[in-house]
C-alpha positions in Angstrom: 72.2 131.7 100.9 75.5 131.5 99.0 78.3 129.0 97.8 78.9 126.3 100.5 76.3 127.7 103.3 73.6 127.5 100.5 74.3 124.0 100.0 74.9 122.7 103.2 71.2 124.1 104.2 69.8 122.4 101.4 71.4 119.2 102.2 70.3 119.7 106.0 66.8 120.1 105.1 66.5 117.5 102.8 67.8 115.0 105.1 64.9 116.0 107.9 62.3 116.2 105.1 63.6 112.6 103.4 63.4 111.1 106.9 60.4 112.5 107.8 58.3 111.7 104.5 60.3 109.6 103.0 62.7 109.8 99.8 60.1 109.0 97.2 57.5 111.3 98.8 59.3 114.6 98.6 59.7 116.3 95.7 62.6 119.3 94.8 59.4 121.7 94.7 58.9 120.9 98.5 62.5 121.7 99.4 62.6 124.6 97.9 59.7 126.0 99.2 60.3 124.8 102.7 63.7 126.5 102.4 61.9 129.3 101.0 64.1 129.7 97.9 63.5 129.5 94.1 63.6 126.4 92.5 65.8 128.0 90.3 68.6 128.5 93.1 67.9 124.7 94.1 68.6 123.6 90.6 71.9 125.8 90.4 73.2 123.5 93.2 71.8 120.1 92.9 71.3 119.0 89.0 68.0 116.8 90.6 66.7 114.6 92.8 69.4 111.9 92.8 72.1 114.3 93.1 70.5 115.5 96.3 70.1 112.3 97.8 73.7 111.0 97.0 74.8 114.2 99.1 72.2 113.5 101.4 73.4 109.8 102.3 77.1 111.1 102.1 76.2 113.4 105.2 74.8 110.9 107.4 77.2 108.7 107.1 80.2 111.5 107.6 78.2 112.1 111.0 78.4 108.3 111.5 82.2 108.3 111.1 82.8 111.7 112.8 81.3 110.0 116.1 82.9 107.0 115.4 86.3 109.2 115.7 85.0 110.8 118.8 84.7 107.5 120.2 88.2 106.2 118.9 89.7 109.5 120.7 88.2 108.5 124.0 88.0 104.7 124.5 90.4 102.8 126.9 91.0 99.7 124.7 90.1 98.1 121.7 87.0 96.0 122.7 85.1 99.1 124.2 85.9 100.8 121.2 84.4 97.9 118.7 81.1 98.1 121.0 81.0 101.7 120.9 81.5 101.9 117.3 79.0 98.9 116.9 76.2 100.8 119.2 77.1 104.2 117.3 76.0 102.3 114.1 72.8 101.1 115.5 71.8 104.7 116.9 72.3 106.2 113.9 70.8 103.8 111.8 67.5 104.2 114.0 68.0 107.8 113.9 68.0 107.8 109.9 65.9 105.0 109.3 63.0 106.0 107.1 65.7 107.9 105.1 67.9 105.1 104.8 64.8 102.2 104.2 64.2 104.4 101.5 66.7 105.3 99.7 67.7 101.3 99.5 64.1 100.7 98.3 63.8 103.1 95.8 67.2 104.6 94.9 69.4 101.1 95.1 72.6 102.2 93.4 72.8 105.3 94.8 72.2 104.0 98.2 74.9 100.7 97.4 77.5 103.0 96.3 77.5 105.2 99.9 77.2 101.9 101.9 79.7 100.3 100.2 82.0 103.3 100.8 81.1 103.5 104.4 81.5 99.5 105.1 84.8 99.7 103.5 86.0 102.3 106.0 84.5 100.5 109.0 86.4 97.2 107.7 89.9 99.0 107.9 88.9 100.6 111.5 87.9 97.2 113.1 90.7 95.4 111.3 93.1 98.0 113.1 91.2 97.8 116.6 91.0 93.9 116.3 95.1 93.8 115.2 95.9 95.5 118.2 93.6 93.7 120.7 95.6 90.8 119.3 98.9 92.5 119.8 98.1 92.7 123.4 97.1 88.9 123.9 93.4 89.8 124.2 92.3 87.8 121.2 91.8 84.0 121.5 94.9 82.7 119.5 92.6 80.7 117.1 90.7 84.1 115.8 91.1 85.1 112.3 91.2 88.7 112.0 89.5 88.7 108.8 87.0 86.3 109.1 86.1 88.4 112.4 85.7 91.7 110.4 83.7 90.2 107.7 81.2 88.8 110.2 80.6 92.4 112.2 80.4 94.5 109.2 78.3 91.9 107.4 76.0 92.2 110.3 76.0 95.9 110.4 75.4 95.7 106.3 72.2 93.9 107.5 71.2 96.3 109.8 71.2 99.0 107.0 69.4 97.1 104.6 66.6 95.5 106.9 63.2 96.8 107.3 62.8 96.0 111.0 65.4 98.2 112.5 63.0 100.4 114.4 61.7 97.4 115.9 62.9 97.4 119.8 63.1 93.5 120.1 65.1 93.4 116.7 67.3 95.7 118.1 67.8 94.4 121.2 68.4 91.0 120.0 71.0 92.6 117.4 73.3 94.0 120.6 72.8 90.7 122.3 74.3 89.0 119.5 77.0 91.4 118.4 78.2 91.6 122.4 78.0 87.6 122.8 80.0 87.7 119.7 82.7 90.1 120.6 83.2 88.3 124.0 83.6 84.7 122.1 86.9 86.3 120.3 88.7 87.3 123.4 91.6 85.0 125.0 90.5 83.5 128.6 92.5 86.2 130.5 91.1 89.2 128.8 87.2 87.4 129.3 88.0 87.4 133.1 89.1 91.3 132.7 86.1 92.3 130.2 83.5 90.4 132.6 84.2 92.7 135.2 83.1 95.3 133.1 80.2 93.7 131.6 77.7 95.7 133.0 79.3 98.8 131.9 79.3 97.1 128.3 75.7 96.4 128.4 75.1 100.0 129.3 76.9 101.6 126.3 75.0 99.3 124.0 71.9 100.3 125.6 72.5 104.1 124.9 70.1 104.8 122.1 70.3 108.7 121.8 73.4 110.4 120.1 73.8 113.6 119.0 75.0 114.7 115.3 
């Protein structure tokens, strides 16, 4: 293993181990042993576990962002795109639940730095989506886009900081509340149009499995 290939392989293995056994329960020695590399090679790439964890969290959120971009290029309207993004965030949070919860619990400074960057990017994307919807007349005239974006991103932030994200009942309630909130932002003509696609939206929200 050399260069970036070496680094990426370490990150992928560390994500797998951190998510299976918890960030606190995995040592650098165990990661090196699992990869069948020397501790020297590992420490030449990452000075310590905190540095490695930072790159692992960055990679996890990169994967989520990549999925958002794929959806952005496929969705046919702003609301559908917004629901896709929320669904993607929930699904990925469940996939990486142990890693994300452990990093928040034991390494809050690292976790918060990464999460803040992720939420900031998501806020920009959502603002663009809702602004486009407003231009099309799809939002109710009284909707304050800044308030709506803050409400959605605050909910997502709570998803990442909650210990209940693997509870199916909790996730189901969360999805229903987000759907209801998004529907409530719509103008009357848009509500009629979107209601015809309600089952489609609910099916999207019900999807649990996202590939990396």
